[in-house]
C-alpha positions, 0 to 999 in steps of 0.5 A: 260885472253884471249887465243889467236890464230894467224893463217895464210894461212901456219901455226898457229904463236901463241897460248897462253893467254893474257892480251889484244890484239890490232889489225888493223881492216879494219878502225882503231885499235881495242882493246881487254880486258878480257869480251870483247862482242862477235864480228868479224871484218875484217883486214887490214893491219899492226902490232897486239900487243898481251900482256902478263905480261909486255910483248908485242909480235908484228905480221905483219898481212895482211887482214883476220879477228878477232873473239872474242867470251868467252875470246878467240880471233882468228886471221885468217889472210893471212899473219903473221909474228912475229916482233922480 
């Protein structure tokens, strides 16, 4: 299980557990599963997908970075809004 935080300049948009994360990196999409190697990447603009037990949350993000360390995924972005 992953612990995910999505943080924008204005507020923390999401904090919770997830099975997987797919993020719009600057050069294409990156997928994160439990046990992923530590990494950091710059984000582009697009849709961040957070899968939780069959339900997928979608966020529009633009810029910033994604960090993975010890099954913790931190997304720090200039703009983030949840897509309903």
